[in-house]
C-alpha positions in Angstrom: -8.3 7.2 -2.2 -9.4 4.3 -4.3 -9.6 0.8 -2.9 -10.3 -2.4 -4.3 -12.1 -3.5 -7.0 -11.0 -7.0 -8.2 -9.8 -8.2 -4.7 -11.2 -7.0 -1.4 -9.2 -4.0 0.8 -8.5 -5.9 4.3 -10.1 -4.0 6.9 -8.8 -3.7 10.4 -6.1 -2.5 12.7 -2.5 -3.2 10.5 1.2 -2.3 11.2 3.2 -0.9 8.5 6.2 -3.7 8.0 7.8 -2.4 5.0 8.6 1.1 3.1 9.7 1.1 -0.6 10.5 4.5 -2.2 9.6 2.5 -5.6 8.8 -1.2 -6.7 7.2 -3.0 -9.9 3.8 -4.5 -9.1 2.3 -7.1 -10.7 -0.1 -10.1 -10.7 -3.6 -11.5 -12.0 -4.5 -13.4 -15.1 -5.9 -12.9 -18.3 -7.8 -9.9 -18.4 -7.0 -9.2 -14.4 -3.6 -9.4 -15.0 -1.4 -6.2 -14.4 2.6 -5.2 -14.3 3.0 -1.6 -13.2 6.4 -0.2 -12.6 7.9 1.8 -10.8 4.9 2.5 -8.5 6.0 4.9 -5.7 6.1 5.3 -1.8 5.0 1.7 -1.1 3.7 0.9 2.3 3.3 -2.4 2.9 0.9 -3.4 5.8 0.3 -6.8 7.9 -1.2 -8.0 10.9 -2.1 -11.5 12.8 -5.1 -12.2 10.2 -3.5 -10.6 6.9 0.0 -12.1 6.5 2.5 -9.7 4.6 3.0 -12.3 1.6 -0.4 -11.1 1.0 0.9 -7.8 -0.7 -1.8 -4.9 0.5 -0.2 -1.9 0.7 -0.6 2.3 0.5 1.2 3.8 -2.7 1.0 6.0 -5.2 -0.9 5.7 -8.5 0.0 7.3 -11.7 -1.9 4.9 -14.3 -5.6 5.9 -13.0 -6.9 9.3 -11.5 -10.5 7.9 -10.4 -9.8 8.2 -7.0 -12.9 7.9 -4.6 -14.0 4.7 -6.5 -12.9 1.1 -6.1 -10.2 0.6 -8.6 -7.3 -2.0 -7.2 -7.0 -5.5 -6.5 -6.5 -4.9 -2.8 -4.3 -2.1 -2.0 -5.1 1.5 -1.5 -4.1 3.6 -4.5 -3.7 7.4 -3.5 -2.1 10.6 -5.2 1.5 10.6 -6.1 1.5 14.1 -4.1 -0.5 13.0 -1.1 1.0 9.6 -0.8 4.6 11.0 -0.5 3.7 13.2 2.3 2.1 10.3 4.1 5.4 8.0 3.8 7.7 10.8 4.7 6.0 10.8 7.9 4.9 7.4 8.5 7.4 4.7 10.3 9.5 2.8 10.0 11.8 6.0 9.4 13.2 5.8 5.7 17.1 5.3 5.6 17.1 4.6 1.7 14.9 2.9 -0.6 14.1 0.0 1.4 13.1 0.1 5.4 11.8 -2.7 7.1 10.1 -2.3 10.6 12.1 -3.0 13.5 12.4 -3.5 17.5 14.3 0.1 16.9 11.5 1.1 14.3 8.7 0.3 14.6 5.6 0.7 11.5 3.3 3.1 12.1 -0.3 1.4 12.6 -3.1 2.1 11.1 -6.9 1.3 11.2 -8.5 0.4 7.7 -12.3 0.9 7.9 -14.9 0.0 5.3 -16.4 3.6 5.3 -20.0 3.0 6.8 
């Protein structure tokens, strides 16, 4: 995986609140600007301290192959083949291109640590 370089990846316990089969991700400004269409197998996560609106997620990556090194704006980048398996395993169970968690279909709980 690759985690945050331009923005720190948050640590703690989170819940996947939405899964998107693919989406466009864009943000930053100036030399930090990015616009990435068709980002595959996106799972956004949040908790009581990190709002869903902050946009942190786990997703496939086609624009770099430098895994094991910080590369993102705070998301967790994974190889497309690996994240596809995680996406299929994690809840909420997908029923289409976009799936929100709910009481009947809760999101998987995840723990993110800084690796130390």
